C-alpha positions in Angstrom: 17.8 -23.0 18.6 20.1 -20.1 17.6 18.3 -17.1 16.4 18.8 -16.5 12.6 20.6 -13.4 11.4 18.1 -10.6 10.7 20.0 -7.7 12.3 20.5 -4.2 11.0 24.1 -4.6 9.8 23.2 -7.7 7.8 20.3 -6.0 6.1 22.5 -2.9 5.3 24.6 -5.1 3.0 21.8 -6.2 0.8 22.2 -4.0 -2.3 18.8 -4.8 -3.9 17.2 -2.9 -1.0 18.5 0.4 -2.4 21.2 2.8 -1.3 21.1 4.6 2.1 22.7 8.0 1.3 23.5 10.2 4.2 21.3 13.1 2.9 18.4 10.8 2.2 18.6 9.3 5.8 18.7 12.7 7.3 15.6 13.9 5.3 13.7 10.8 6.2 14.5 11.2 10.0 13.3 14.8 9.8 10.1 14.0 8.0 9.4 11.1 10.3 9.7 13.3 13.4 7.5 15.9 11.8 4.8 13.2 11.1 5.2 11.8 14.6 4.7 15.3 16.1 1.3 15.6 14.2 0.3 12.0 15.0 0.4 12.6 18.7 -2.5 14.4 20.2 -2.1 17.1 22.9 -3.1 14.9 25.8 -0.7 12.1 24.9 3.0 12.7 24.8 4.2 9.0 24.8 4.3 7.5 21.4 3.1 3.8 20.8 4.6 1.5 18.3 1.6 2.2 16.2 2.3 5.9 16.3 5.8 5.1 15.0 4.3 3.0 12.2 1.9 5.7 11.1 4.7 8.3 11.1 6.9 6.0 9.0 4.0 5.2 6.6 3.3 8.9 6.1 6.9 9.6 5.6 7.1 7.0 2.8 3.8 8.1 1.4 5.3 11.7 1.0 7.7 10.1 -1.6 4.7 8.7 -3.4 2.4 11.7 -3.6 4.6 14.0 -5.9 5.2 11.0 -8.2 1.5 10.1 -8.1 0.4 13.6 -9.1 3.1 13.8 -11.7 2.1 10.5 -13.3 -1.6 11.6 -13.6 -0.4 14.9 -15.3 1.8 12.8 -17.6 -1.2 10.7 -18.6 -3.3 13.7 -19.4 -0.5 15.3 -21.4 0.1 12.0 -23.5 -3.6 11.0 -23.6 -2.7 7.3 -23.9 -5.1 4.4 -24.1 -6.1 3.5 -20.6 -6.5 0.0 -19.1 -9.2 -0.6 -16.5 -8.8 -3.8 -14.6 -12.1 -4.6 -12.8 -12.0 -7.1 -10.0 -14.2 -7.9 -7.0 -11.0 -8.9 -5.3 -7.7 -7.3 -4.6 -5.6 -9.3 -2.2 -3.0 -6.6 -1.5 -1.4 -7.7 1.8 0.8 -5.0 3.4 1.9 -1.9 1.6 4.8 -0.3 3.5 7.6 -2.6 2.6 6.5 -3.0 -1.0 6.4 0.7 -1.5 9.9 1.1 0.0 11.2 -1.6 -2.4 9.7 -0.1 -5.5 10.9 3.4 -4.6 14.4 2.2 -3.6 14.0 3.5 -0.1 14.3 0.3 2.0 17.9 0.7 3.2 17.6 4.4 3.8 14.4 3.9 5.9 16.0 1.0 7.8 19.1 3.2 8.6 16.9 6.2 9.7 14.8 4.0 12.0 18.0 2.4 13.4 19.5 5.8 14.2 16.2 6.7 16.0 16.4 3.5 18.0 13.5 1.8 16.3 13.4 -1.7 14.8 12.0 -1.7 11.2 10.6 -5.2 11.3 8.5 -4.4 14.5 7.1 -1.3 12.7 6.3 -3.3 9.6 4.4 -5.8 11.8 2.0 -3.1 12.9 0.4 -2.9 9.5 -2.8 -4.7 8.9 -3.1 -6.9 5.8 -5.5 -5.6 3.3 -7.2 -8.9 2.8 -9.7 -7.9 0.2 -9.5 -11.3 -1.6 -10.0 -15.0 -1.1 -6.9 -16.4 -2.7 -5.4 -16.7 -6.2 -7.8 -14.5 -8.2 -7.4 -11.5 -5.8 -3.6 -11.9 -5.3 -3.2 -12.2 -9.1 -5.0 -8.8 -9.5 -2.6 -7.3 -6.9 0.5 -8.7 -8.8 -1.0 -7.3 -12.0 -1.3 -3.8 -10.6 2.3 -3.9 -9.6 3.4 -5.0 -13.1 1.1 -2.6 -14.9 2.8 0.3 -13.1 6.3 -1.2 -13.5 5.6 -1.5 -17.3 4.5 2.2 -17.6 0.9 1.3 -18.5 -1.8 3.9 -17.9 -3.8 1.4 -15.8 -6.3 1.6 -13.0 -7.5 -1.2 -10.7 -11.2 -0.9 -9.8 -12.9 -2.8 -6.9 -14.8 -2.5 -3.7 -13.4 -1.1 -0.4 -14.8 -3.9 1.8 -15.0 -2.8 5.4 -14.4 -6.4 6.4 -12.0 -8.5 4.3 -11.3 -12.2 4.3 -12.3 -13.4 7.8 -9.7 -14.0 10.5 -9.5 -17.7 11.0 -9.0 -19.2 14.5 -8.6 -22.9 15.1 -10.5 -23.7 18.4 -10.4 -27.3 19.6 -9.4 -28.3 16.1 -12.3 -26.5 14.3 -12.3 -23.5 12.1 -14.0 -20.5 13.7 -14.4 -17.3 11.7 -14.0 -13.8 13.1 -14.6 -10.4 11.3 -11.5 -8.9 9.8 -11.8 -5.3 11.0 -8.7 -4.2 9.0 -9.7 -0.5 9.0 -10.2 -0.1 12.8 -6.9 1.9 13.2 -7.2 3.8 9.8 -5.4 3.2 6.6 -2.5 5.7 5.8 -2.3 4.5 2.2 -5.8 5.5 1.0 -7.3 8.9 0.1 -11.0 9.4 0.0 -12.1 11.3 -3.2 -15.6 12.6 -2.4 -15.5 14.9 -5.4 -15.8 11.8 -7.7 -18.8 10.3 -5.8 -21.2 8.6 -8.1 -24.9 7.5 -7.8 -25.7 3.8 -8.4 -29.3 2.8 -9.1 -31.1 -0.4 -8.1 -34.8 -1.8 -8.4 -37.3 0.4 -10.1 -39.0 -0.3 -13.5 -38.5 0.7 -17.1 -40.6 2.9 -19.3 -40.4 2.7 -23.1 -40.8 6.0 -24.9 -40.4 7.0 -28.6 -37.0 8.6 -27.8 -35.7 5.6 -25.8 -36.0 3.7 -22.6 -36.0 5.3 -19.1 -35.2 3.4 -15.9 -37.3 5.1 -13.2 -38.3 4.9 -9.6 -34.9 3.5 -8.6 -33.3 3.4 -5.2 -29.9 5.2 -5.2 -26.8 4.3 -3.4 -23.7 6.6 -3.6 -20.3 5.1 -4.5 -17.5 7.0 -2.7 -14.1 6.3 -4.2 -10.9 5.7 -2.1 -7.7 5.8 -4.0 -4.5 3.9 -3.2 -1.2 4.7 -5.0 0.4 1.8 -6.9 4.2 2.5 -7.5 6.0 0.9 -10.3 9.5 -0.5 -9.7 11.9 2.5 -9.7 10.4 4.2 -12.7 8.6 7.1 -10.9 5.3 5.9 -12.3 2.5 5.7 -9.6 -0.8 4.3 -10.8 -4.1 4.2 -8.9 -6.3 1.5 -7.4 -9.7 3.0 -6.8 -12.0 1.1 -4.4 -15.6 2.1 -4.0 -17.4 2.4 -0.6 -21.3 2.4 -0.4 -22.9 5.5 1.1 -26.6 6.2 1.7 -27.8 9.4 0.1 -28.6 12.2 2.5 -32.4 12.6 1.5 -34.3 10.1 3.7 -37.6 9.0 2.3 -39.6 10.3 5.3 -43.3 9.5 4.9 -44.0 11.1 8.3 -42.1 13.6 10.3 -42.4 12.0 13.8 -39.2 11.2 15.6 -39.6 7.4 15.4 -39.8 7.6 11.6 -36.7 9.8 11.5 -34.7 7.5 13.7 -35.7 4.5 11.7 -34.7 6.3 8.4 -31.3 7.0 9.8 -30.9 3.4 10.9 -32.1 2.2 7.4 -29.0 4.0 5.8 -27.1 0.8 7.0 -29.1 -1.2 4.4 -27.6 0.8 1.5 -24.1 0.8 3.1 -24.1 -3.0 3.6 -23.1 -3.3 -0.1 -19.4 -2.6 0.7 -19.5 -4.1 4.2 -18.0 -7.6 3.6 -16.1 -9.7 1.1 -17.9 -12.9 0.2 -15.6 -15.7 1.5 -16.4 -18.3 -1.3 -13.7 -19.2 -3.7 -14.5 -21.6 -6.6 -18.1 -21.8 -5.4 -21.1 -19.7 -6.6 -23.5 -18.3 -4.1 -26.6 -16.7 -5.7 -27.3 -14.0 -3.0 -28.9 -10.7 -3.8 -26.2 -8.8 -1.9 -23.5 -10.3 -4.1 -25.3 -9.3 -7.3 -25.6 -5.8 -5.8 -21.9 -5.7 -5.1 -21.2 -6.8 -8.7 -23.4 -4.1 -10.3 -22.2 -1.5 -7.7 -18.6 -1.7 -8.7 -19.4 -1.9 -12.4 -21.8 1.1 -12.4 -19.5 3.4 -10.4 -16.5 2.4 -12.6 -18.2 2.9 -15.9 -19.3 6.4 -14.9 -15.7 7.1 -14.0 -14.3 5.6 -17.2 -16.7 7.7 -19.3 -16.1 10.8 -17.3 -12.3 10.5 -17.8 -12.8 9.7 -21.6 -14.8 12.9 -22.1 -12.4 15.0 -20.2 -9.0 15.3 -21.6 -7.2 18.0 -19.7 -5.6 17.6 -16.3 -7.7 19.2 -13.5 -10.4 20.2 -16.1 -14.1 19.1 -15.9 -15.0 20.5 -19.4 -16.1 17.9 -21.9 -13.6 17.7 -24.6 -14.6 14.4 -26.3 -18.0 13.2 -27.3 -17.4 10.8 -30.2 -17.9 7.4 -28.6 -16.7 5.5 -31.7 -13.2 6.4 -30.4 -13.9 4.7 -27.0 -12.2 1.4 -27.9 -9.1 3.4 -29.0 -8.8 5.1 -25.6 -10.3 2.5 -23.2 -9.6 -1.2 -22.5 -11.7 -2.9 -19.9 -10.5 -6.3 -18.5 -13.1 -8.4 -16.6 -11.3 -10.5 -13.9 -13.6 -13.5 -14.0 -17.4 -13.2 -14.5 -17.9 -11.1 -11.3 -17.8 -7.8 -13.2 -19.7 -9.3 -16.2 -22.4 -6.6 -15.6 -20.0 -4.2 -17.3 -21.4 -5.5 -20.6 -25.1 -4.7 -20.2 -24.3 -1.6 -18.2 -22.0 -0.1 -20.9 -24.8 -1.0 -23.4 -27.4 0.9 -21.2 -25.1 3.9 -20.9 -24.5 4.1 -24.7 -28.0 3.4 -25.9 -30.2 4.9 -23.2 -28.0 7.8 -22.0 -25.7 8.7 -24.9 -28.4 7.8 -27.5 -26.3 5.6 -29.8 -28.0 3.0 -32.0 -27.8 -0.6 -30.9 -25.4 -1.8 -33.6 -22.8 0.9 -33.0 -23.0 0.6 -29.2 -22.5 -3.2 -29.4 -19.5 -2.8 -31.7 -18.0 -0.4 -29.2 -18.8 -2.7 -26.3 -17.2 -5.7 -27.8 -14.1 -3.9 -28.9 -13.7 -2.4 -25.4 -14.3 -5.4 -23.2 -12.2 -8.5 -22.6 -12.8 -11.5 -20.2 -10.4 -13.7 -18.2 -11.8 -17.0 -17.2 -10.4 -18.6 -13.9 -12.1 -21.9 -13.5 -13.7 -24.9 -15.2 -15.5 -26.2 -12.1 -19.3 -26.1 -12.9 -20.2 -25.2 -9.4 -18.0 -22.0 -9.6 -19.7 -20.6 -12.7 -22.0 -17.7 -12.1 -25.6 -18.3 -13.1 -28.0 -15.7 -11.8 -31.7 -16.3 -11.5 -33.7 -14.2 -14.0 -36.3 -13.3 -11.4 -33.6 -11.8 -9.1 -32.3 -9.8 -12.1 -35.9 -8.7 -12.9 -36.3 -7.4 -9.5 -32.9 -5.8 -8.9 -31.9 -4.6 -12.4 -35.0 -4.6 -14.7 -33.4 -2.6 -17.5 -30.3 -4.8 -17.6 -32.5 -7.9 -17.9 -34.1 -6.4 -21.0 -30.7 -5.6 -22.5 -29.4 -9.2 -21.7 -32.5 -10.6 -23.5 -31.8 -8.4 -26.6 -28.1 -9.3 -26.6 -29.2 -13.0 -26.4 -31.8 -12.6 -29.2 -29.3 -11.1 -31.6 -26.6 -13.6 -30.5 -28.9 -16.6 -31.2 -29.8 -15.2 -34.6 -26.2 -15.2 -35.5 -25.8 -18.8 -34.2 -28.9 -19.9 -36.2 -27.6 -18.3 -39.3 -24.3 -20.1 -39.0 -25.8 -23.5 -37.9 -29.2 -23.7 -39.4 -31.5 -26.3 -37.8 -29.1 -27.1 -34.9 -31.6 -26.5 -32.1 -29.4 -28.2 -29.5 -26.6 -25.8 -30.2 -28.9 -22.9 -29.8 -29.9 -24.2 -26.3 -26.3 -24.8 -25.3 -25.1 -21.3 -26.4 -27.9 -19.3 -25.1 -27.2 -16.8 -22.4 -30.4 -17.9 -20.7 -30.5 -21.4 -19.3 -34.1 -22.8 -19.5 -35.4 -25.8 -17.5 -36.5 -25.3 -13.9 -35.4 -21.9 -12.7 -34.4 -19.6 -15.6 -30.8 -18.4 -15.1 -28.4 -16.1 -16.9 -25.1 -17.7 -17.7 -22.6 -14.9 -17.0 -19.6 -16.7 -18.7 -21.7 -16.9 -22.0 -22.6 -13.1 -21.6 -18.8 -12.3 -21.1 -17.7 -14.4 -24.2 -20.4 -12.8 -26.5 -19.7 -9.3 -25.2 -15.9 -9.3 -25.4 -13.4 -9.3 -28.2 -10.9 -11.6 -26.3 -11.4 -14.5 -23.9 -8.4 -16.0 -22.2 -7.6 -18.9 -19.8 -4.7 -18.5 -17.3 -2.4 -21.4 -18.2 -2.0 -23.2 -21.6 -3.7 -26.4 -20.5 -6.6 -24.4 -19.0 -7.1 -22.4 -22.2 -7.0 -25.7 -24.2 -9.7 -27.3 -21.9 -11.9 -24.1 -22.4 -11.7 -24.5 -26.1 -12.1 -28.3 -26.1 -15.0 -28.6 -23.6 -16.4 -25.8 -21.5 -16.7 -23.2 -24.3 -16.3 -25.6 -27.3 -19.4 -24.2 -29.1 -18.2 -20.7 -28.7 -14.7 -21.5 -29.8 -16.0 -23.2 -33.0 -18.1 -20.1 -33.8 -15.5 -17.4 -33.0 -12.0 -19.0 -32.6 -10.2 -15.7 -33.0 -11.5 -14.6 -29.6 -9.8 -17.3 -27.6 -6.2 -16.8 -26.2 -4.1 -18.0 -23.4 -2.3 -15.8 -20.9 -0.4 -17.9 -18.3 -0.5 -16.2 -14.9 2.5 -14.7 -13.2 3.7 -13.2 -10.0 5.6 -10.0 -9.3 9.2 -10.6 -8.5 9.3 -7.4 -6.4 7.1 -8.8 -3.6 7.8 -12.5 -4.2 11.5 -12.4 -4.3 13.2 -9.0 -3.5 10.8 -8.2 -0.7 10.1 -11.6 0.9 13.5 -13.3 0.3 16.2 -10.5 0.1 18.9 -13.0 0.9 18.2 -15.1 -2.2 17.8 -12.0 -4.3 21.2 -10.8 -3.2 22.9 -14.2 -3.9 21.4 -14.1 -7.4 22.4 -10.4 -7.9 26.0 -11.1 -6.9 26.2 -13.6 -9.9 24.1 -11.9 -12.6 23.5 -8.3 -11.5 20.2 -6.7 -10.5 18.4 -6.3 -13.9 16.5 -9.6 -13.3 14.1 -7.7 -11.0 12.8 -6.0 -14.1 13.5 -8.8 -16.5 13.0 -12.1 -14.8 14.1 -14.0 -18.0 17.6 -13.2 -17.0 17.4 -15.9 -14.3 18.3 -18.3 -17.2 21.9 -17.1 -16.7 22.0 -19.0 -13.4 22.2 -22.3 -15.3 25.9 -21.8 -15.8 26.4 -21.8 -12.0 24.6 -25.1 -11.4 27.9 -26.9 -10.7 29.6 -23.9 -9.0 30.3 -25.2 -5.4 30.2 -21.7 -3.9 26.9 -20.9 -5.5 25.4 -24.2 -4.5 26.6 -23.5 -0.9 25.1 -20.0 -0.9 21.6 -21.1 -2.2 21.5 -23.9 0.5 22.6 -21.4 3.2 19.9 -18.9 2.3 17.3 -21.7 2.5 18.5 -22.9 5.9 18.5 -19.3 7.3 14.9 -18.9 6.0 13.9 -22.2 7.6 15.4 -21.1 10.9 13.7 -17.8 10.8 10.2 -19.4 10.0 10.9 -22.0 12.7 11.4 -19.1 15.3 8.2 -17.5 14.0 6.2 -20.7 14.4 7.5 -21.2 17.9 6.7 -17.5 18.9 3.3 -17.4 17.3 2.0 -21.0 17.2 3.9 -22.5 20.1 5.1 -25.3 17.9 8.6 -26.5 18.1 9.9 -27.9 14.9 13.3 -29.2 13.7 14.8 -26.7 11.2 16.8 -29.6 9.6 13.7 -31.5 8.7 12.3 -31.2 5.2 9.7 -28.4 5.1 6.8 -29.8 3.0 4.2 -27.1 2.5 0.8 -27.0 0.8 -0.7 -23.6 0.5 -4.2 -23.8 -1.0 -7.8 -22.7 -0.2 -9.4 -25.9 1.2 -11.3 -27.5 -1.7 -11.8 -31.1 -2.7 -10.2 -30.6 -6.1 -7.0 -29.3 -4.5 -6.8 -32.6 -2.7 -5.6 -31.8 0.7 -7.0 -35.2 1.5 -4.4 -36.9 -0.7 -1.7 -35.0 1.4 -3.4 -36.2 4.6 -3.2 -39.8 3.3 0.4 -39.4 2.6 1.0 -38.0 6.1 -0.8 -41.0 7.6 1.1 -43.4 5.5 4.4 -41.8 6.4 3.5 -41.8 10.1 2.8 -45.5 9.9 6.1 -46.1 8.2 8.0 -43.9 10.7 6.8 -46.0 13.6 8.7 -49.0 11.9 11.7 -47.4 10.2 13.9 -44.3 10.5 13.3 -42.1 7.4 13.8 -38.4 6.5 12.5 -36.0 9.1 9.5 -34.0 7.8 7.5 -31.0 8.8 4.3 -30.8 6.9 2.5 -27.4 7.0 -0.9 -27.0 5.5 -2.2 -23.4 5.2 -5.2 -21.5 4.1 -8.7 -21.0 5.2 -11.8 -22.9 4.2 -14.7 -21.2 2.6 -18.0 -21.5 4.5 -19.1 -25.0 3.3 -19.2 -28.0 5.5 -16.8 -30.5 3.7 -14.0 -27.9 3.7 -14.4 -27.4 7.5 -14.3 -31.2 8.1 -11.1 -31.4 6.0 -9.5 -28.9 8.3 -10.8 -30.8 11.3 -9.1 -34.0 9.9 -5.8 -32.2 9.4 -5.8 -30.8 13.0 -6.8 -34.2 14.4 -3.9 -35.9 12.5 -1.6 -33.3 14.0 -2.8 -33.9 17.5 -2.0 -37.6 17.3 1.3 -37.3 15.3 2.7 -34.3 17.1 2.2 -36.0 20.5 3.5 -39.5 19.7 6.8 -40.0 21.7 7.9 -42.7 19.3 8.0 -40.1 16.5 9.5 -37.2 18.4 10.4 -34.4 16.1 10.8 -36.7 13.0 7.3 -35.7 11.8 5.3 -32.6 12.7 1.9 -31.7 11.2 0.9 -28.1 11.5 -2.2 -26.3 10.2 -1.3 -22.6 10.2 -4.4 -20.6 11.1 -5.2 -17.2 9.7 -3.1 -17.6 6.6 -2.6 -14.4 4.6 -0.2 -12.6 2.3 2.1 -11.7 5.2 2.3 -15.3 6.4 3.0 -16.4 2.8 5.9 -14.0 2.6 7.4 -15.8 5.7 6.5 -19.5 4.9 7.2 -19.7 1.1 10.9 -18.8 1.3 11.3 -21.5 3.9 9.7 -24.4 1.9 11.7 -27.3 0.6 8.8 -29.0 -1.1 5.7 -27.5 -2.7 2.6 -29.5 -3.0 0.6 -28.9 -6.2 -1.5 -32.0 -6.3 -4.9 -31.1 -7.8 -6.6 -33.6 -10.1 -5.3 -33.1 -13.7 -7.7 -30.7 -15.5 -9.1 -28.9 -12.4 -6.7 -26.2 -11.3 -6.8 -23.4 -13.8 -3.3 -22.2 -13.2 -2.1 -21.7 -9.7 0.3 -18.9 -8.7 1.4 -20.3 -5.3 3.3 -23.0 -7.4 5.3 -20.1 -9.1 6.1 -18.4 -5.7 7.5 -21.6 -4.3 9.5 -22.3 -7.4 11.1 -18.8 -7.4 11.9 -19.1 -3.7 13.9 -22.3 -4.1 11.4 -25.1 -3.3 11.1 -28.2 -5.5 7.5 -29.1 -6.7 5.7 -32.4 -6.3 2.7 -32.1 -8.5 0.3 -33.4 -11.2 0.4 -32.1 -14.8 -2.3 -29.6 -14.0 -2.5 -25.8 -14.5 0.8 -24.0 -14.7 2.7 -27.0 -13.4 2.8 -28.2 -17.0 4.7 -25.0 -18.1 6.9 -25.2 -15.0 8.0 -28.6 -16.0 8.7 -27.3 -19.5 10.7 -24.3 -18.3 12.8 -26.1 -15.7 12.7 -29.5 -17.4 10.5 -32.3 -16.1 13.3 -34.2 -14.4 13.8 -31.2 -12.0 10.2 -31.5 -10.7 8.5 -34.6 -9.0 5.7 -35.1 -11.4 3.2 -37.9 -10.7 -0.4 -39.1 -11.3 -2.9 -39.1 -14.1 -2.8 -36.7 -17.0 -6.0 -35.0 -18.3 -6.5 -37.9 -20.9 -6.1 -40.5 -18.2 -8.7 -38.8 -16.0 -11.1 -38.7 -19.0 -10.5 -42.4 -19.7 -11.1 -43.2 -16.1 -14.4 -41.3 -16.2 -15.5 -43.3 -19.2 -14.4 -46.6 -17.6 -15.9 -45.6 -14.2 -13.9 -44.8 -11.1 -14.3 -47.3 -8.3 -12.6 -46.2 -5.1 -13.0 -49.6 -3.4 -10.8 -51.3 -6.0 -7.8 -49.1 -4.9 -8.8 -49.6 -1.2 -8.8 -53.4 -1.6 -5.6 -53.5 -3.6 -3.4 -51.1 -1.6 -2.7 -52.2 2.0 -1.2 -48.9 3.1 -4.2 -47.0 1.7 -6.6 -49.4 3.4 -4.7 -49.0 6.7 -4.9 -45.2 6.4 -8.6 -45.2 5.6 -9.4 -47.6 8.3 -7.6 -45.4 10.8 -9.6 -42.4 9.8 -12.9 -44.4 9.8 -12.2 -46.3 13.0 -11.5 -43.2 15.2 -7.6 -43.6 15.5 -7.4 -39.8 15.0 -10.6 -39.1 16.9 -10.8 -41.5 19.8 -13.4 -39.5 21.7 -15.7 -39.4 18.5 -14.8 -42.5 16.5 -17.3 -41.7 13.7 -16.3 -38.0 13.4 -14.8 -38.5 10.0 -17.3 -40.9 8.6 -18.6 -38.4 6.0 -15.1 -37.8 4.6 -14.5 -41.6 4.3 -17.9 -42.1 2.7 -17.2 -39.3 0.3 -13.7 -40.8 -0.6 -15.1 -44.2 -1.0 -18.4 -43.5 -2.9 -18.6 -40.1 -4.5 -15.1 -38.6 -4.9 -15.2 -36.5 -8.1 -11.5 -35.8 -7.8 -10.3 -39.4 -7.6 -7.9 -39.2 -4.7 -7.3 -43.0 -4.5 -6.5 -43.2 -8.3 -3.3 -41.1 -7.7 -2.4 -42.3 -4.2 0.0 -45.1 -5.2 2.0 -42.9 -7.7 2.0 -40.1 -5.2 3.5 -42.3 -2.4 6.2 -43.6 -4.8 7.0 -40.0 -5.9 7.3 -38.9 -2.2 9.8 -41.8 -1.8 11.9 -40.2 -4.6 11.7 -36.9 -2.8 13.0 -38.4 0.4 15.9 -40.1 -1.5 17.0 -36.9 -3.1 16.6 -34.9 0.1 19.4 -37.1 1.6 21.7 -35.7 -1.0 21.7 -32.0 -0.3 24.1 -31.1 -3.2 22.0 -32.8 -5.8 18.8 -31.4 -4.3 20.3 -27.9 -4.5 21.2 -28.3 -8.1 17.6 -29.1 -9.0 16.6 -26.0 -7.0 19.0 -23.9 -9.1 17.4 -25.3 -12.4 14.0 -24.4 -11.0 15.0 -20.8 -10.1 16.7 -20.4 -13.5 13.4 -21.5 -15.2 11.2 -19.0 -13.4 11.6 -16.2 -16.0 8.3 -17.0 -17.8 6.3 -16.7 -14.5 6.8 -13.0 -13.9 3.6 -11.0 -14.0 5.6 -8.6 -16.1 5.6 -11.1 -18.9 1.9 -11.8 -18.4 1.0 -8.1 -18.5 3.1 -7.4 -21.5 1.2 -10.1 -23.3 -2.3 -8.7 -22.2 -1.0 -5.3 -23.3 0.1 -6.2 -26.8 -2.4 -9.0 -27.6 -5.6 -7.8 -25.9 -5.5 -4.2 -24.9 -3.5 -2.8 -27.9 -1.0 -0.8 -25.8 2.8 -1.0 -25.7 4.6 -1.6 -22.4 7.8 0.4 -21.7 10.6 0.3 -19.1 11.2 4.0 -19.6 11.4 6.2 -16.4 9.5 9.3 -16.2 11.2 12.3 -14.5 10.7 12.4 -10.7 8.8 15.5 -9.4 12.1 16.9 -7.9 14.2 16.3 -11.1 15.4 19.5 -12.7 13.8 19.4 -16.2 
């Protein structure tokens, strides 16, 4: 296989990477050598590749620091309303290349490294991914930070600095094995510890009620140490901040006795406090009611609110004098966005601060709280909704339980006043779920305590209003909004697919990077032979590059002329990787009889910790073992499960995809953002009318996607009728053959009953109705194959899809949040760079 072009000269010609002025390159080389000198310790005079990476990272960071300080000064001068995006996950990936893109330094750095005899891509590969998220929710938060900075918003991301991020996934003998992700072991050049802003966070204890208010006493204290990471906007000189909190034990040990054993034990016990920020919980769309998780949620919220209130009170840069004490102005200066219910504790915590510490009356404090907070819902799956046991709350956060009870009492009074005598409605709308173990419904708390509640795609927001939160919508319809998710075009086009970005820029200029709606202008090139050729050429180069990567890292040889059919999803039954498996088996059975389109199927992403998900991975790897070693098939079908999927692997795989699998049961996927990344990078979508697929079909026109399967109404009708898997099994011979092969050990000859649980689930208790969509899915895949044989017509559909991507920029999403929820106005205005003569 000939190696794809990725050489220095080729990259130099890509204008979207920024200009490489002679002066700039010379300065970069000088700064790089200075940093390299200080990186090397006295007893080591030979630099490693990692030393070169750190020298380059610090050189690029120098360009950030002045802009970062200038931005903060600018905010203090202007005193704008500030936006606080609180999330338990920020799936940032790597920072170096993204920073170079946003500062316009990529070509200059590339040239400087080339002149020093270093290969830029090798240095970039030394950076660890910051995998502080599970999937969509955490990556959305990262895209939002990029857009908030690019739109000039005074915005801050707040979360936890997990010592261990999403686990490293190994596939051993076909099974998933998890290893700790020690991403900080070599240090992180992008963060700055800020011990001067350390904050105490309290747990446990008890409450005392006095005439002058309530006191929370006898608590255990954990310190929250902030680490700041700069977030540069796209070429506007704005650099915002992501502040992540790390847990530290306080210095005073509770020593009952002064013998050495007691002292040693006390030092060791510090770990218990610091465990709060030790590890990211690896569950996505699944609620696990563990005390440590609730501690994490309160830890980030308490530290963040202390910071928000400190910043609200102080209005001069570098000053610590209190300048503002009128809390009625808080909603005019502060917007808090809760990314799902994980930071829901912000509502009772803000009430505690306002009532207990700032001595406001309840009514005024509640008005401030509601006008300040807003809540984004990310799921309709009942098992994903957070419902914390009351007894755990009482033990860990006794004052907050009292506050939640009071919020609920007043809330139910309002409900009863509006719907007199409707006892069932009171039960449904209560924040406290009775029956068995009493639990606090955190979604209900978020709705009641926020002025805006949004879903993340139109269909999802409609489902929330019609079913999950129907009672709340009927009572307060003005709160409910939709904000369809988006992705940042900087990382997901310019950075990961510069060849495609350049082909687009040659036709319509570079302004689309800031205003993705301009991609609409590509429609006029849909019949342009040269443009069609260029788009197809970029795709083929990306496929060849990815094929080389797979061969080097996964020892899998694939045919770059085959169709790359990729499903990138966390493993979950609702995302229906099993439907994809059934298609692969059906296709395999067909291939043994006929010669059809060559296909490479890649399934990516880790499973959470639960058993069924791990069994699904084992099935995928088992199918791969059989298919990939069948001499009759050769390279006409390859099935690959790519282990240890993360942002960096997505940046390589997504630009190479021909077909994107978005096949969740209609009504289960809130939005999806992977679907948008594939669409922007020139893949066609095979999918159900679910999540943002619906809006993608609207924007690119439905005939340019491969839509199949039940709609939401069909799913509801089938639920009423009753879904019987065996009817489909008996009626569809290809389906029966595939299931019999799985059940009979065709893919697991040494353990014939290995997959009996999966077969049993599909046949008898499949909530997500895989068989009901099987027939239509197979027919739709046949249409895909027919079109793929006609490259020109395929590429025309690709162009329509890219042209329809404008809506799916996170810049559009954030502009809507800003205007419709936060009450701030985005701007594309540049602020002066620190070295500009003013």
